[in-house]
Every structure is written in C-alpha cells, then in structure tokens.
ROZA-619032 format. One record per residue: x, y, z of N, C-alpha, C in turn. Coordinates in pm, whole numbers, plus 50000, padded with zeros to 5 digits. Layout:
N
XYZXYZXYZ ...
END
This chain:
650
326868017173542326418016073443324828023273504 324708036173391323038037573459322128034273363 320908026573391320348020073328319298027973258 318588026473141317858036473058316428031273140 315978029073158314538020373190313348023173121 313538037073064312798042872981313048033072832 314008036172805314278024672669313868007372695 314408008672800314337990572845312897988472834 312437997972847310367989672879310207990972705 310577998472621310217999072505310347992172404 312007985072444312707975272438311607965572439 311517962472549310967951072602309257946472540 308687955872529307307956872487307407955872273 308327957372241308477958672081308677947172077 309227938672146309637923872124309057913472162 307717917872276306247914972321305497910472262 305307923972138304057925772062304357917971924 305537911671898305887906971787304977893471790 304767885971865303807869371883302717869372001 301917864671953301117865372077301347858772146 302047847572182302447837672246304027844372347 304437852472298305537862272372304857865572534 303497875672509302567879772657302657866672734 302147853172738302137838972858303727836572871 304407844572769306017835272865306347846472965 305817859272984306907868673084305787860073221 306617861273316308307870773333309687859973313 309467850673243310667848773178311497856273114 312867851373131313707862373111314497866372948 313247853072918313817853372744312207849872678 311957854172530311107852072464311467837372357 310547831972345311017818272254309627810872177 310257807772018309537803071957310227789771924 309187775471852309597766471786309737764271618 310367760071548310797766371445309427764471353 308077753571408306997755571356306467767071347 306547773771487305567786871515306237796171454 307837798071425308477804971318308057808471196 307717793371114307557797371041306107795170983 305067792571041303657797971028303667809470991 302817806970883302767820870779303547830270766 305037823370763306047832470732305547842570831 305487837770971305797850871074307227857571069 308037849671093309757860971077309747871870999 309267869270829309067881770743309087894870841 307567893070885306897903770916307647910471056 308237902071129308847898671268310157909771250 310927900171147312357909971097312157924571007 311507925070970311237936970884310477953371013 309807942471093309447956471235310407956871295 311277945371341312437949571398313777962171290 313687955571203314677966671127314017979371076 313257982771105312377995171100312758004471185 312957996171327313097998671448314627999971501 315617998771402316907998371397317257985371521 316657976071475317407961271572317857953271494 319397951871459319747937371418319897927071418 319517920071369319177905171446320017894771361 321117887071481322177878171472321857866671470 322987857671417322937839771474322527828671371 321717836771279321407828271151322217815771156 323087816671139323717809271137324657801271180 324037803671306324007791671447322507782071477 321807786871364320607779171394320197762971292 320337757171356320527739771296319077741571167 317747738271246316797740671175316187755371069 316657759771114316047774571009317417775670885 316757771970773317977776470624316887784870559 316347798470592316027803170498316337819970527 316187823370367315987834870363315347847570467 315887857570491314957868170589314447878970484 314847873970359314567888570272313147882170235 312247892370233310777885970127311047888069959 310347882469897310717879969796309997892469726 310827900769594310077909369538309737906369438 308707904469361307957904469255307677911869163 308237919169052307727926268959307037920368835 306507927668734305887918868592305697934568497 305827932568421305817936968292305277929068199 304227936568086304117925367938304167935867840 304747928267730304707938667597303737930267502 303687938767386302797932867255304097933467138 303957920367098304757916166991304137914766926 304057908366769303407907666663302447893266674 302967884066692302277872966733302247867566885 302357876466978303227871567096303097882667213 302717877167330303247886467427304327882967495 305247893967542306607890167582306047897867742 306397888067826305907888268012307407886168063 307707898668098309067899868202308767898368336 309247890068396309327887768570310357886168652 310477896968722311897897068821311297892368949 311777880268963312297874969133313077879669187 313347884369305314517892469404314747890969561 315377885269585315557881469711316617896069780 316557903769851317067912069888318027922969766 319547915069752320187920969617320037913069528 319607894969570319757885869465318747886669378 319087887769266317467884269136318167870969069 316817860469127316737849769078316457843868953 316947836168893317007831268722315177824768718 314167828868626313607823768613313487807068596 314667803168534314387785168453314207782868632 315397791368759314997784068924313567782068955 312857793568899311507796468956310867785068897 310917783368752310017774068719310207762368750 311297757568787311577744368823310987741668995 310977748969107310227749769201308467742869173 308327757169069306637758269081305487747169005 307007733368907306497723668862306867717768952 307977715169082307637704369137306697710169289 305867718869265305117722969375306227723469494 307057734369468307637733969601308087754669583 307677759569684307937770069688308737778469768 309857767269727311197773169844312217773669696 313067781969706314127786969584315887782169663 316427776869624318267775769689318317790569668 319127797369727319547810469699321177810569695 322257820569618323527817469619324077813569751 323457822169916324237820070033323997803970048 323257798870005322907780470059321437788670097 320837795970159319597800070189318497799170122 317327796970170315897792070064315327806870102 314907805869958313917819469957312587812769922 311397822969973310397817370039308887824669908 309107816269793307787819569691306437823069770 305797834569749304607839769811303317830669793 303067828969849301917813369858300817821369679 300107831469734299357839969622300087837369502 301147836969479301907837069346302277825169332 302057813069397302527803669325301447795669218 299867800569186298857795869136299327800868975 299347817969026299977827168888300947825668832 302417816468912302957814668854303057799968783 302387790468811302177781668748301287783068600 300357790168603299327794868530300027797968392 301717808568429302107814168366302757807468290 303987797468378304327787468258303497780668173 302557776768221301577768368157301387773568028 301007791368029300587792467903301717797167813 303057799767850303927805867787305057795767786 306527796867714307657795567708308857803267731 309517794767780310517804867876311837804367796 312197821067734313267822967634314057834467689 315417829167719316507842967771315357852667875 315137844468034314767852168137313807860468098 312757855567932311697861367913310647849167906 309257850567930308277845267856307467846467762 307387840467696306647842767567305387834267548 304397846667549302537837867509302337839667389 301467831767343300797832367189299687846967192 299667854667104298487867367126297367858867116 297227843767130295917838867060295317837467208 296507838867289295317837967401295347850367522 294757858067366294017871367467292927873467572 292877859767555291337860867666291977855667791 292877854467814293427849767948294687858467963 295417867367848296487874067938296087881268051 295337884668108294597898868173294587893668291 294107885268319293937872668443294997865668511 296157867568435298097863368448298467874568492 298177886268464298827898268516297767906268514 297237911168619296517916868625296857929068674 297967933268694298277949468711299127951868561 298177951668437299027956668291298767970968347 299497981968308299737995668265300147999668158 300127985868076300887999267915299298003567875 299118014167846297698017867790297728011967657 298668007567543298518005467424298207990567452 298837981867518298687966867507296677969667562 296267973267688295327975667721294017975167627 294377987367532293367988767421293417983167280 294647972567298294747956967215294037947567255 294287949967362293007935867404291607935567458 291527948967474289627955467467289327955367286 290377955967207289437961667065289097943267028 289867935967051289887925267069288747912667093 288527918367230287437917067300286127921267271 285987935767203284897940867135284507932467015 285647933766925285147925066805284237910466809 284797906866956284217889866966283037894566993 282887903567057281317906667093280087913267004 281017924066872280277925966793279787915666680 280687906066638280637897166550278987890166518 278007890366618276717886366623275827896366534 276597909866545275417921166494275147921166318 275977916166283275627907666121275887920466035 276697931866155276597943866019277447940465874 278717933765888279577931365782278717926365668 278547913265781278117899365673276737903465581 277037898865478276227895865399276147881965317 275177874665348275147860965223274957867665099 275877857665010276107861464930275087852264833 274647862964734273147858464618273447843064566 274407841164530274827827564450274507815464593 274077818564707273267812164816272257807164803 271917792564780270317792964733269597788364901 269447789864973269027788165083268997800965188 268257803265274268467809665368268207809365521 269727813365545270187814765699269437816265770 269857808765914269017809265979269717816966094 269917821166184270307833666250271767826566313 271287815766364272957809466442273737807966353 273457808166216274827801366062274947812566050 273587827366043275047841666016275667842266173 275527838766273276317842366358278027834466359 277457822966298278367810766274279077815166151 278827821866011279607828265948280017842065969 279577852266053280497860266072281577863366226 281687843566276282677847266370283857834866252 283087831066149284427823766079285017840766001 284237851765962285057860065911285607867966030 286007870366161286327877066264287597870666272 287357852566234288307847166215289567851166141 288867849966004289587851565874290657868765906 289427876765961290247891966003291687886366079 291847882066126292767881866237294027873566200 293877863266092294597851666044294747839766132 293337838866199293527825166289292637815366254 292707805966258292037789666298291017786266359 290187780766369289217777666444288407764566436 287707761966491287027748566532285677748966527 284537746466413283457747366433282837736666424 282147738366569282027725366581280017723566666 279517732966538278147725866613277407711766641 276417712366697275727699666702275377692966599 275317677366566275137672566432273727676566384 273857680066278272907679766142272377702766177 273147707966270272587721766297273447729166125 273697720565974274537729565901276087736565870 276367728065940278147732665934278457734565792 277897724665717278257725665573277927738965499 276487743665535276057754265482276827765565524 277367765265642277677780665671279667778865607 280367766365610281577771865541281287772665365 280207768165329279967766765185280077785965131 278767789065245278477802065244279447810165228 280447809365362281717815065415282827813465318 282577801865226284137800865055283327807564979 282067812564937281147819864875281407832064875 281517838864976281947852465006283317855865035 284097843565032285727845664981286657839364882 286177840164777286487834864638287467841764631 288677832364620289937837364627290787831564520 291747842964478292777835464339293097819164359 293537818164486293867801664487293247792364569 292847783764525291857767464566292047771864718 291077765664769290797760864912290457745564901 291207739165013290937722764999290037721265109 289257709065100288307705965201288837689765179 289087685365319289537669565339288177659765407 287947654565374286417645065423286697632465434 286087627665515286367607765530285757606065409 286057594165370285497590165238283787587365199 283197581865295282337584465304281037595165284 282187604765331281577618065292281487627265145 281587621565098282457625464925280777632064871 280117621164868278877624664808277757632864892 277727635765005277467639265067278067658665060 278997661265072279617674565006279337676864843 279687669664759279037667964625277287674364633 276507666664703275167675364723274787683864769 275447686064918275407693964970275607716964828 276327709964802277107722264653276067725264578 275867711264489274837710064424273517722564450 273137714264581271757720264633271907736964694 273487741564729273187750364813274227765664758 275157759064648276217769064590275937759664455 275437760064367276137751964228277277760164132 277477774364158278507781364124279687781164162 280037778764298281367768064331281737760564207 283247766364212283887756364090284187743564132 284187735564134284317723564223285277712164173 286767705464213287647695064137287687682864274 286727671964226286897660364351288627653364302 289127653664388290177647964340290257636964444 290017624364327289137614664398289557601264280 289857587564316289657575764170291287572464225 291107563464104292287559864057293047567463944 292597574163881292487580063755292807594663796 292597599963899293087612163948294637619663894 294747627463933296457640563901296497638063974 298237634863961299157634264019299827646264054 299297661364040299677670964015298897684364032 298887693763999298187706764098297597712463941 297347703563831296787708163715295087711363752 294847719263707293427722363725292747733863880 294137733563979293877735264078293227755764054 294227759364003293747771963989292687781663888 291807766263844290767769863781289027768063854 289217762563965288407759364058287997766864269 287267770064283287197772964435287607763064508 287717750864497287137742264620288017726964511 289137722264628289277712164596288937703164705 288337687164650287657679964786288227666264742 288967665464895289797650064873289047646864979 289977629865020289477624165173291417625365215 291017616265380292187619265442293137611865370 292367596065334293437586965305294737592265161 293877602065106294677605564995295507613564982 294667626965102296147636965144297517629865164 297257613665227298577605565284299607606765183 298147592365121299007589564941299657602164881 299207614064916299817626064754299907636164859 300527634764959300857645465034302317654564999 302967643464937304727647064859304227662764733 303457658364667302987667064606302047680764637 301577678364723299927682364782300897695464828 301817692064914301937698665071302677713264946 302907709564856303787723064767302427735564710 301397732164706300577739764640300227750064771 299887767364745299297773664859297837773864860 297367761664932296137765464964295627780665029 294237783664992293507794965083292917788265194 292527782965220291957778165344292287757765346 292387756765431292877742465432291317741365521 290027730265478289207729165572288927714265597 288717714665787288547693665783287677690765848 286607685165749285467673065797285797664365899 284527665565975284887653866064286277650966146 286727669266207288397667066208288567660366336 287657649666383288117639966516288807626366442 288847632266302289747616466214291367625366273 291647632866315293157637466318293017635966468 292407633766571292727639166710293857629466788 294397619866709295647615266745296727616566660 298097627766771298647635066676299947626666635 300007614466709300517605766582300597597066481 299337600066444298817592066354299337600966163 299247590866080299877595365987299157608765904 297437605865933296097615365870297407629065914 297197632866078297457643066173298947653166095 299737639066064301317650166044300947649565886 299767644065795300167649165681299397662465647 298237663665716297397675465714298027684665765 298867683665845299927694265946301077702265804 301137693665700302037700465605302007706765501 300007707565536299507711865396299997731765425 299967739465283300007751565327298717759065337 298437768265411297297773365393297257786865463 296467800065433296417811565501295917805865633 294817804265656293757801565763292917787265723 293107779765892292797762565867291977762365925 290377755465924289087756265983288727739366039 288667732466111288087720866124286677725166147 285787714266103284487705766126284307696466217 283547693766377283267687166416282447685166490 281097674766514280047679766602280677669966755 281767670466701281917661766841283677659466870 284487677966891285447679666927286317670767068 285597667467131286017655567243285047645367231 285947633767179284877621867225285147611467341 287037608867332286547600567455287757609567523 288607616567530289037625567657289537640767602 289747643967720290307658967691291407664467517 292227647567543293557654367462292927650367321 292067645567312291137643167129291247661167097 290997668567197290757682167150292357690467100 293637680967139294907686967093295117689366945 294897678366897295477678466748294287685366644 293247687966714292697696966590292947708466606 293097716366750293227725866793294667729866734 295657723066763297407719966711297197725766526 295957714666501295887721466337295587730666294 294387734166379293877752266322294667762666345 295807758566535296157771366564297717770066603 298297763566541299537757066605300567767966704 300627758266756301207765066912299987770666987 298927773366997297897777967080298447766267221 298417759167201298257745867361299057741267342 300737742467290301837741067342302357724767265 303197722467324303317707167294302727694167363 302327681667259301497676667289302057667467449 303077668267518303337663367646303347676467734 303097689267702302627694367828301697700067828 300657697967679299137695467727298527688367809 299417673567767299447665667855299287668868015 300057669568027300527674168188299997687368248 299837695768188298907707568189297547705068210 297067694768117295507698068124295097687868114 295217678367990294487664767984294267655268115 295837650268182295867644568301295187651768421 294787662068435294257664568582292847666968514 292467674868425291137668868386290467660968407 291207647268275290397639268295290787627068433 291897627068439291837614168600291597621368742 291847633568738291907642168822290597647968886 289817650568759288267660668788288647671768793 290187682168736290527693968812289637704168731 288887709968798287617718168759289067730568705 289507736668740290237751068744290957750268616 291707738268594292377735968423291257733068325 290057731168364288587729868286288677742768232 288827754368388287927762168338289567768868203 290197771068303291527777268219290977769668053 291777757768020291617753267922290417759567806 289077763267866287947765267788287657780667752 288407787567830288837803267825290057804367693 290987793567718292157798767620291327796767469 290377784367444290397777667355288477785767277 288097796967443287217801867365286677808267231 287717815067199287697823967046287587817266973 288397802666965288557796566832287657784066824 286697784466909285357773266868283897777366910 283637776666821281707779766840280687767966841 280007760766956279597753366921277767755166943 277127753966910275497756466921275227741966970 274347736767000273387722667037271737729566991 271467715766917270137716166845269047722266983 269137718067095268167723267222268037739667209 269317746667181269217758467161268887766567072 269197759666972268957767466819268247762666712 267957750466720266857743566641265307741066702 264607754566784263497751466855262187746866790 262507742066695261387743266569261747728266563 262497717866590262737705166586261907700866661 261037683766672260147681566769261187674366888 260767671766994261317667567105261977654767075 263207652767182263697637167121264017630667201 263477619067221263367609067375264067596367335 265407597767500266467590067484266527577167586 266117567467599265827558367695266877546467680 266867540967757267897524367795266707517867802 266587510667709265827498067698266207482567746 265967485567854267137472567958266157459667898 266907442567874267127435567823266847424067917 266437416867981266957403368055267327391768037 268337385567974268787370167910267917361567933 267317352767915266757342267943268277332567960 267587315268053268427312168090269787306168046 269017307967887270577298767832272007305967750 271117320467726272187328767717273057332567812 272607333967910273017337168060273807329768118 273647321068111274307309568144275867307468056 276057312167914276957312167858277747329767924 277397337867970277557351767991278237347268128 277997340368227278107338068365279337327368318 279407316768215281117310068192282167318668166 281747327168045282657335168033283167347368135 282207351768188282257358868268283417353468402 283147344968452283997333968561285527329368518 285217326168352286367323568337287507336468311 287097343168253288147356868232288237361668387 287307367268466287667365168582288967361968678 289217346168664289837339468675291237340968640 291037339268460292067341068394293377352868425 292057362268448292877378168476293517382368656 292557374268695293207377668827294867372668814 294857357868746295527354968747296977361168683 296637363868552297267370168470298267383968494 297367392768594297487404668650298617399168753 298317391368854299547389368944300697380368905 300707375668775301737373068712302327383868653 301897388668570302757395668504302717416168483 301237417268585300807430568640299717432068517 299497448668572298397448668458298397455068287 299777462468278299757464368124300197455568067 300917444668123300457434668030299727426268033 298697425168100297497415668100296487422867995 296667436767959295667445767900295027435067776 295597430467654295337422567546294057408667642 294297407167756293247393967773292177403867842 292507410267884291407421367941290307425967818 290987433467740290337434167599289667421767512 290637411867536289487399067468288557395167550 288467396367698287467392867802286227403767777 286587413467763285267421367747285017426467603 285447422167469284877420067390284007407967379 284267394367413283487385767437282247385167495 282487394167593281127397567715279867404867594 280557412767557279697419667488279387414967349 279587404667305279067395167181278327390367208 278227384867345277507373467414275777380667406 276397396667485274977405167535273967405567419 274907406967257274327403767156273827391067105 274637379167104273927370767077275357360267102 275587344467150276487337867170277127334767048 276027335966928276627331566794277537340866757 277787350766801278527360666754280337353366769 280387347366885281347340666940282247338566873 283667338066831284787330766720284547319266751 285067313566640285397296866665284047282666650 284917274866627283587264566603283107258566708 283187260266841282257256066902280747263866920 279697256866926278427260466932278117267067107 277517278367115277047279067271275767283967232 275167279167123273617285367093273697293967049 272317306967019271697312766925271157323066975 270837319667104269697330267181269887340267180 269007351067161269437365067163268397374367230 267847380267338266667384367387266817402067320 267747406167285267797419167180267377413467071 267627408667028266627402866837265347402266899 265297394366998263507386867042262777401367062 263297410967158263137424567181263087434267043 263507436566960264177441466874262837439366741 262867429766742261467426966634260187427466663 260147424666789259027430566859258707445566866 259917452366878259627471066863258827469566701 259417467066619259457464566485258427457666418 257637449066477256837446566405255157447366474 255207448666630254277454266686253877461566764 255407470866813255137484666918255457497366817 256307499966695256237512866640255117515266504 254447506266467253137508566372254227507866242 253787516566146254367518166067255217529866010 255537529466160256817542366158258337534066094 259677547566064260137540166005261637537666103 262397524366073263477526066212264367528766189 265927533466257267127528166236267817522366326 268357512766304269287498866390270377504066399 271307503966455273297501966437273557492966579 274427494266490274937479266580276787479966517 277667479766612278987479466620279757465766544 278917456466582278907440566515278367437966393 279187432966274278437433866161278327421266155 278467413466253277617401266248276497393566288 276307409166418275247409966479273737416066339 274387421566254273217430166153272937416066087 274077409166029273657395065963272247389266015 272677389266165271647380366212270097388266228 269877396566233268957405866227268607403166114 269017406166014269107408665860268097391765810 268657382965908267957372365853266537367865940 266727373966023265367370366090264237382766004 264567397765996263817402565915263327400265784 264367389365707263757383765593262727369365601 263417365465703261737352565789260727359065782 260907372665838259277375165847258747385765719 260057386665619259517395865522258987411265566 260437415565640260267432565638261037435465581 260627446465464261287459065391262317464765468 264027464765418264717467265511266037474965414 266697487065440268097486965388269357479965480 270277483065385271717480465495272797486765396 273747484965524274927497065491275827490865593 277327482765578278517484465626279377490665602 280547489465642281777502265574282917489665428 281617483165368281827476765306281487482565191 280217492965167279587497965130280127509064995 279907504864910280627518664849279887533064836 280907542664812279927555364825278487552564730 278607546064606277207546464527276237537564596 276587526664680275487521664738275337531664868 275807536364910275627546065104274497556665016 274767556964870273837570864796272697561364796 272437552564702271347544964679270137539564773 270797538064904270277533965049269977541665066 270347550565098269597561965155268727568665098 268617567564945267477576064895266517564964900 266247553064873265617546864904264697544665023 265737541765130265357543265239264347557965281 264747569265254264377580065247262987579365157 262717574265032261467580764972260757566664926 261217554364994260267544164958259167538165086 257967543465054257397544865210257317525965264 257407520365177257627503565268258857500465303 259667507465309260967502565323260977507865480 260677500365591260577500065719261787502465812 262967491565764263707494865845265567496365767 266117505965836267747504465770268447501565902 269487487265866270537482765968271937490465886 272017493266007273767501765994274847498966083 275877494766016276957495666152277397506666184 277767509166294277877522766365279007529866314 280037522666297281147532066283281017534166106 280577530466041280517532365887279287539665872 278157543465959277027553865908276517557866047 277667564166104277527572866247277787586066184 278337589866088278157606066055277697604465879 277527616265840277117616165719275977612965632 274907605965707274047605265626273077612065690 271937616665628270447623265657269307612565652 268467607865772268247598865742266697603865831 266237617765766264777622965875264057614665841 263597606665747262527600565715262157588765851 262957584865936262937577366074262777583166147 261967578966236261747583866403261767577766530 262337566866478262667556666584264197547866554 265357550966684266527546966691266627534866756 267607523166738267727514566827269327512166819 270077517166932271507512666920271587502667040 272067488066920271947474166975272627470367085 273827475067061275027472867172275827490567188 276057491167316276557502267377278087505967315 278757515267275280277513267263280537524267383 282447526467400282187531067489282387548867503 282487551767333281757566767323280857572267347 280077578067390278867582467382278767590767285 280217597867247279767610767111279237600266961 279667589766963279487582966873278007575866850 277407569267006276127569766967275587582266948 275537593667000275357602866974274837611666837 275977612366800276257610866645275697601666546 275397585966628273957580066519272607584766532 272717587566646270907588566671270747603066549 271507612166613271347626566519271577621566381 271737610766295271127606966135269717613266141 269137604166208267627608666230267207626466281 267797626566396267387640766484267867651766408 268287661466336268567674066226267607677866134 267517690966193267267701866067266327692565948 265077693565906264307686665846263607676665884 263277674566007262687663066108261637663566126 260337665266126259627669266165258547663266222 259047650566310258337638766408259147641466532 258897632666615259317629566733260407616166715 261247621966768261937611766770262617602966905 262637589666889262467582067016263597572866981 264727572467027265987563667068266657556867201 266717544567178266647531467241267927529567276 268517526667359270107518967385269537508467457 269917496367359269667481867442270847478867531 269937471967633271137472167727270937455567831 271917450367856271457437567880271997439268063 270397437568115270537440468314271367432068357 272167438468446273477428668522274267422268427 275587431168293276207428968233277287439268221 278387437768153279137450568111278547461168089 277637460568047276887468467930276747481668050 276357475468125275967487768229276917492668325 278017489068316279287501068304279607503968265 279717498768088279797509167991279127519267982 277787519568016277027531868029276967539168127 277987537368266278217545968341279407551268295 280567546168236281947552668153281247564468086 279897563368008279687568867903279567581867983 278687582368088278637595368161279677605768230 280477592768228281957602868301282107609968207 282407603868096282857608067938282607620467938 281127619467948280177633067854280517646167997 280387641068107280697654168201282487660968165 283237651668100284377660668116284497672167968 283397661667898283267669567772282497685567762 281727683167882280517692567895281197703967974 282257699568030283287708868126284417720268028 284657713267934285827722867839284657727767715 283937722767690283177726167546281907729567577 281567741267640280177742967670279177750867552 277997745067544277467751267429276687760367495 276737772967477276167779967570275017786367468 273787790267562272517794267506272827808267438 273617818767510274047831167447275527835267427 276007825167360277337822767308278177832667296 277607844967247278327851067274278497865867371 277437865467453277537869667591278167867467672 278567854667614279007849667770280967849867688 280937853167571282317844567521283627850967604 283337867967615284347876567666284167876867829 283647869167883283227873968041284527863268083 
END
C-alpha cells in the first residue's frame, strides 16, 4: 500500500490543533485527554464540529464509561407574540433532530442543573449563557402547552428576557407603553377639577397623571408616597376627575374614618359620600347609586362581603394597604372578592417586615402580576430576604416599577424644615439592671435546654416570651406580669421627664410606646408633676381620637401627647409637636417611621427632633441592628427616586 504522506500530515496537524495539550504529547503515537479536560468549557462540541466539517467520523461513544453526553450542541430559538392581556413566548430547544419539551427544560433549570436526559439516554447540555435567561423566563411566566405566557403588565422586562425581538408590531407596542410612562409628568392632559379646594404641588400633579396612566390601561397600582405627602388629596382629586355612574369604594382602618371625612370636607365637599359604618348601617346597596364614594372599614368588608361583592364598584381603593399584607388573612380574601374596574392601594410602607409584604398588596391591585404566593416566595422573597440576592431584587423592582410610585419628603417637600433622628441611650441603674440580668440568664439557660430537647421550632414560644419580658424590663420591671414585685425603677421615665420638664422648654412633645402599661406609668408621673397632656390608645373611640388631636393641636399649654404605637402610628396630624420620643423600639422600623411622621408632614414649620430611647447593652440594641437590615431590603426593592419618571423606563 502506498502511503499518502501529505494526507497523513494534514490529518495529524488537524488533530493536534484541536487542543493545546496535544502539542506537548508529541511524539507519542496517540493524543489523549481525561474526562475533565474533555468537558472543560464543553471543548468536545467545538472539536467534534471541526472534525465533522472536515469529514471525519467520530466513533466509540458507546464504549466510554464516563462520557454520557450528547455531542449535539443545543440549538435554541425563541419567538414572542402579543395577546390581549399577555405575551406568548415560544421557545424551542433541540439537540440535533430531537426537540426537548419545555417542561423538561423547566425541571432542569429549577434544579439549577444544565443537563437534560435525551431519548437515547445521553445528556444534552444547556448553554451556560441561557441558564439565567431560562430562569427569568420561567419565573415570570406560566408554562401552558409548550408555550410560556407572561402578563402584559410585565412589559418593562419582556425585552430583557428576549433581546432579539424581531416582531415590529410588538416592538412598537412596548415602546408606546414606555413612552406613555415618560410622558405622564408633562401634565398636558391632566387638569385639576375646579371643585378641588387646594393648590396641588407638582409631585401631586405627577401622581395624578400616573393614576390617569394606570386608568387608561385598566391597571391597578400602589400609591406609596411617604407619610404626610398628601396621598389622600391625590386620590380625591383623581376621583373628582373620574366621577362615574357607579360608586367607588374606599376601605380604611377604623381609626381613619374621621380623617377621610375631614379631608373630603376640606378639599372636595362636592363629592357625595356614604359612610358605611355603625350598628344601624344598611345591609344592602341602597343609596350606593346616588353617591360618588362609599367609605367603610376592613372589618365591615369582612362582615358584609356576601352582598358587597355583588356591587360593581368603579374603583376600589385601600388605605393603609399594609393591612392586607398576609394573603392568608380574612382581610385579603374579603377585599379580593370585591368587583372593581380598577384597584388602587395607598400606603407609606409597602414593605414593613419583609419582601413578602409586597405580594398581597400588588396581587390585589394587579392579580397575577407576581404569580402565586409560593412562586413569589421561592423566586423573590426568600432569595432577597435570606440570601441578599441583589439581582432578584433588581428584577422585582423592574417588574413593579410602572405600578408603584413613591416620593419621599426629602425629595419633594423641600420646604419642610430639617428632621433629626437620634438614639437616646439610657443606662439602667443597679436595681433595674439586676432584674434584667437575672431574667436574661434565666431565659438563656431555659432556652438552651429547650432547644436541645425539642428543637428551635418548638421552642419559639419560649423565645418570644423571653424577648417580651426583657423588653418590658428595659421600660420598667413594674410591667412584668404576675404578683411578684421587682421594683419600679425606670431609667427611661426619669430621662423622659427630664427632657419634658427641663430640656424642651415650651415645645410640644409626642411620646409613643407599644406598652399601654408603660404609658400608664408615664401618665402617673405627669399627673404628679402637674404636666398637661393628652392620651390615646386602642380603646379610644373615633370621637375621642378627634377630640384629643384637636385639643393637643390647638391648646397651648397641652404640651404632651401619650400615644400607643399601634393605635396612633397612622392617621394623625400632630404638626403642633416638634419633639417625638419612641420609648421602646419595635422590630419593624416602618412602624416607628410612621409614628414620627405624625409630626413631620406638610404643614410642619419647625425643625423636628425624634429620639429612640434604647437601654445600652440590652436586647434593644439588637432590635436596632435588625431594623437596619430590614430597611436595607426595602430600599433595594422600592426606590424613592429623585427623578422618578426619568429612571422609570431605563
């Protein structure tokens, strides 16, 4: 046989050029790689494609024990089309002639696995660059009949999921919606109705235009402006613009009924309102068609939902919508049954405790936007809250951007005087410190034993009990339940009275505590020192709340207002005060911010000083640290942007 040396040389150098290690294996009679080198950067794909191009057949795969991979590179094509309320995404994944089902792709992606079992038993490899893209597509859409449907409300991210959109009509549709967002601050179409007895600020007009933008597309939204920036005025102006045949419903916490009554009388008395409230309220729709607004409470929606759900309200608006943040609650389930053309929620704190707080509120406003509760927890809430996943936080932020607007006082109410927030550290005296240390050691030993014996989950009740008692001792050992006496020493009461009587002059002061018992102790000391004050807790009726607020605001010598944190953290306008004391910290920083903003809101003309009273070296310091972490999570998702609209579409 005559050798073809030219062919041999060409074939030899072809093989040698396939991998850099082959050059060093000369003059061995064969080239070789171990399995890791073969798999590194999926080298074999490019090598086999090169061999195939040169007409070289590769044999022997079935004999390889450690190599079970398909030599066919994954081919992925995608198309997207627009329906009335959704986008249809058609993704085709194939390996050679074999098409893989999207259900199998989804299973692999959810397992964070890049391999798919093919019909011949080999494993197909998904391209690395497609794994995060697949993950986002499956998170955002629902798989049906080998197509993925994605809500049309997710138009802000659809072009990120599939950058290579070639449908001209779809591109125009996406751009039109984004352009509409850009234009809603130009105020060309928005006119403030004459019946509104107020001069709207520029950011309030911007909010009004945003509400009109949502209304045009039939979408819901969350008006999440900072406390005290006039969310109620923006909603009333919008409703005055949109007087409709059917009444609109506003659902509020019981404590805010008189606030809405006052705001309507002040800003838009021409709106016809029916307050659905009290023992003698109608148990039917009688009178609804004769008014513009029906105002009721969350509790009454639950009680009367069987017939309320039958009325076709034009708008349903939830005030302090964090009240429905638990999707298992009766409140959430009841308001979800209400009929409405558009749903709006209002809150200064859309995220109070964790990212999941946002789910129920956005689901109410735009059902389906965030998927089901479990998927939202798995895809967003857990990765963001527990793992600090910045990419997921950014993905969520872009999803909700068009449907939420938030401005802070620092950005838009520049005429407000400065606000100073400080921690007022208190050092317990010997007697109080001894009680604290004794309980700390007692519960530490108890909990270590319980956790070892029953596990952490079953020991949580003892953890909560121990934390509660330590926090009570920081206020005063007198708050501890039971008959045993632990003394009544309280460094916080001493420090608070010193500030009221010696350091704040004639300034008005609001004092918040979550323990009604602590307010009672402070009240007794104020009585003893003949300090004029007002008082409000959860047992105060709406009339008592109104009278207390009016007296504090208008009576010069009424210097102190004692308020329980949960009862008075929302719905009060206390701009007469410029000093705020938070006597005991709460796990949720948003609740404290709401309390402080009872004073720091539009209408305040004095510098505001807010003090959080913290006992040094105690559980209270750990609570403050925990607050900072929670606030950072909320800031990552809900950004109050100085130029809100400018960044809205970027």
